[in-house]
N, C-alpha and C positions, 0 to 999 in steps of 0.2 A: 252294432259295428261303428267303429269310429270314422267318421268322414275324413276323406283326405285332406280336406280344409282345416278340420280340427286338429287332426294328427300333426299338421305343419305347425299350427299354433302352439301346441303343446312341446314340440320338439325345440322351438325358437330358443327359449330360454338356455336349454341344456347346450345349444350349439354355441350360444353366446359365450357360457362360461367356459367352453372349451377352446374359445380364440386365445391365441398368446396375448400377452400383455401388450406387446408392441403395436397390436391392432388398436388397442385404446389411446396409446401413446401416440398415434398419427393424427388423433381428433385434437391433441394438445398443441398450443393453447388455443382455448375456446374463448378467452376473454382477456382484458388488458393484465399486464403483468408490472411489477415495480421493483425497483432496485433502492434499498435502504443505503442511505449514506451517513456513516457515523461522524458526520461533521456538518457545521452551520453551511448554509447555502453561499455562494460566492467563492469559496476556497478553490484550490486545485483539486481537491478529491471530488468537489461537486461538479466542476467542469469536466473530469474524465468521465465520471458516471453518466454525465448527460450525453456526452459524444457516445459512449458504449451504449447507452439506451436506444439513441437514434439509429446506430448500426444493427443492434439485435432486432429492433422493430421491424426493419426491412427484411430482415431474414425469417422472423416468425410471423410476420402477416398479422401482427397485433401491436396497440400502443404499448409502450414501456415507458413507465412514467418514473421518476425519482422523488424519494421522500426523505428529508433531511431529519435525522435525530441524532444531534451531537451530544457529546459530554464524556467525561471520565477517559479520555485518550482514545474514544472510539469503542469502549465497552458497552455503552447504553445502546447505541444502534445495532451492534452485532449480536447482543443479547436478545433484541427484538426479533432479529432473524432466525437466531437458534431456537426461539419459542414459537414461531409462526407455524401455521399449518403446513406440513411438509407434501403441499400439493404442486410446486413449482411456479407458484404465482407471486411469491414473496422470495426475491433474492437481495444479496447484500454485497457491499464493497468492503471487504475486509482490508485492514492495514496492519503495519508492522508492529505498533505498539499494542493495538487491541487484542491481536490474535497471539502474537509472540512474546512480548515483554511484559505486558501487564499482569500475567498471572504470579510473577515474581515480585510485582509491587504491592501486592494485597492478598490478605488472608481470605478474603470473602470474594471470590470469582463467582459470578452468577452463571457461568457456562464452561464447558471444557472445550476448547477450541479442536481437539481431536475427535472426542466424542460425539458432540452434538453439532458439527457443521459438516456439510458436503463441501469439500474443496473442488470446485469446477474447473478453473483455470486461472493462472496468474493473468492479470490484465496488463498492467505497465510496471516498469520500474522508472523510478523519478530519481536520477543521478544526484548526488551531493558533491559539494564542493568546499573544500578548505580555502577560506579568504581572510584576508587582514585589511584593516585600513591601508590604504595605500600611502599615507603620509608616514607610516612607520618605516618605509623603505625596505621590507622585507623582499628580497630578490627571488627567494625560493623558500621551500620548506625547512631546508637545512639552517637557513639564516634564522628562521622563527624559532626553530628547535634550540639553536645555540644562545640566542637571547633568553629564552625561557629557562634554560639551565643556568645562565649566568645571573639571572634574576628571578629567583623563584618567587611565585605569588605575585609578580608584577603584571603579568598579562591575564585580562578578563575575557572570558568569552561568553557571548548572548546566547541564549535558548529561547524556544518557543514555549517553554514550561518546564516544570521540574522532572516530569515523566515523558519529555517528548523524545522523538527519535534524534534530534539535534543533541538534546543532552547525552543520550548514549553514544551517540557518535563521538562527541567531544571528549567524553570520559575514556571511550576505547582508544582515542588518538593520545590522550594524556598517558595511559598505562604502556602503550606500545612505544611511545617516545621517551619515557621515563622523565616526564616533565611536571611541574606543579604550576597549573594554571586554575583561575577561580571562576566558578560558575555564577552568573547573573541571570535569574530566570525571568522571562518576560510572558505577557498574556499573548502569545502569537509571535510569529516570525516578523510580522510588519514593524512592531515597535522595537524589536531587537535589532533590525537592519538599520533602522531610525538612527538609534545610538551608536551603532557600529560606525556609520557615516559621520557621527559628530565626534567619534572619540572617545565616548563614555565606556564602551567596551571595544576592544583591540582586534578580536577575531571571532570566528565561528565557523561551524560547519553545517551549510544551509542546503536546501533543495535549490537546485540550479534555477528554476524559473524565479525563485525569489530574489536573487542577487545578479541575475544575467545583465540586466541593463547596467548596474552600477559597475559591473566588470568592463563592460564594453565602455563605458564612460570614462573608465581610468580612476575611479574614486575607490574601488576595491580591488585588490590584488588576488587573482586567483592562483593558489599555491599548489594544489593536487586535487584530482577527482578521486572521490573515495568509491571507486567501481573498478571492476575487473579490467575494464576497456576504456580507451579514451572515447570522448562522446563528440557527435558531430557539432554541437552548438559551441563547444571550446575545444577544437581539435588541437591546438598547441599546449594545452595543460596537461602535464603528466599525471599518470594515476599514481595512487599511494604505493602501489608495489615498484613503480619506477622510482620513487623518491626513497625508498627504503623501508616501507611500511605495510608491507604485503597483508597484514592481517586488519588492516584498517580498511574494511568494506562495509559500507553503511548506506547503500541504496535504499531509500524509502521505496515501499512498493504497495500496490493494491491488487487484490484478486478477488474474483468473483465467487461467492458462497451461496449455500441455500441450506435449509434445515435439514439434517443428517437423515431423517427418515423419507426424504424424497425418493420415489422410486426410480431404480437404475436406468429405465428407458427414457423417463422425463430428464434425469441428469445428462444423459447422453444428447438428447435434442437441446437442451439448454447449452452445453458444452460446444456442440457443433455450431449453434447460432453465434456465440460469443466469439469463438476462433475465426469464423468465417468473417465476421463483422471486423475484428481487430486485424485481418489480414488484408483487407480491402484496403485500396489507395485512399480512398475518401477519408476514412476512419482514422487510419495511421497517419495520415499526413495533419489532420487535425491535432491528433495526440502529440505528434512531435513538435508543432508549433507551440504548445502549451509547455514543452521541455520534458516530456513524459515518452519514454520508450515503449512501444508495444512489445509485450512479452508473452504471447499466447503459448500454451503447451498443454501437457496431458494433466489429468488430475493427480496422476501420480508423482509427476515433477513437481506440481504446487505443493503436495504433501512433504515431499522430501525438502523443498525449499523451506517451508514452514518449520520442519524438525531443526535444520541446520540454523535457522535464525533464533530459534529458543535456545539451542545449545551456546551459541554466540553471546546472547544478551544476558542470559540468568547469572553468569558470574560477574559481570559489569554492574547489573542490578544490586546484587547482594553486597558487593564490595562498598558499594557507595551508599547503602541503605536508601536506595531511591524508592519514594512512594508516590502514588497517584496523586496527581493535583487535586 
């Protein structure tokens, strides 16, 4: 006869197997996590990720570190996330170019952003603004467009690179306004802004944090926010829709991603931690101070936004034969 003690030992594995997966998820995370940032340290994406990591660490009870893996407009870092073990311990900060536009810029994408990634939540939207060198005297967007139409090819715009979101935004504006402006690529937005201030290029559409101090100093003129709503950092600057170009929407954005095979219960845990962090006063204030607007939401909302972004940028990329840097 099997003893009561032995019967209990034999039954234990079967009982454990019968437990719902959520019982195991309650033990997650049992060790530190990391967020892969597809850009170098020191940039806006890096700063956003570090703020998010700190907030998520408080929610999860484990350290959350940041690993920078830059290159190819975000593709290298995002690919590392797509190919990581789907255990919830490797996350990533997806971006507009790497997830939505890059696939139209190359014939050899190493991952499929729909198939290979779990879209956890949008993290932030970083508003962009159409700016011109103040010495040109453009009072508004209409004045810039009128000048460009009267002087085709005379206005140059600087970008952060041939495949950057800034290049895409300016080309979108070019199409919608029906103007001929010339692209001048730089290796980052910093050098582009330097030449914009010096008059080597005359205009650009840049992330607000990159140009805000110059707008406030009066050396750059902010003409339109390329977002659906006005922003608290520049409340008096109209949106692109208000100045007649409703399709010129080019928020830069970052979203939290994981490998596609990550178990649903762990995805739910990570989503909850990220949203709680982004909704906290401490994290949201830190992000806003960097010029980024917290944008937490559902996984499906993130997927829908991603699909919309692909539909918007595909024709712009193809029409201008834009290739990855």
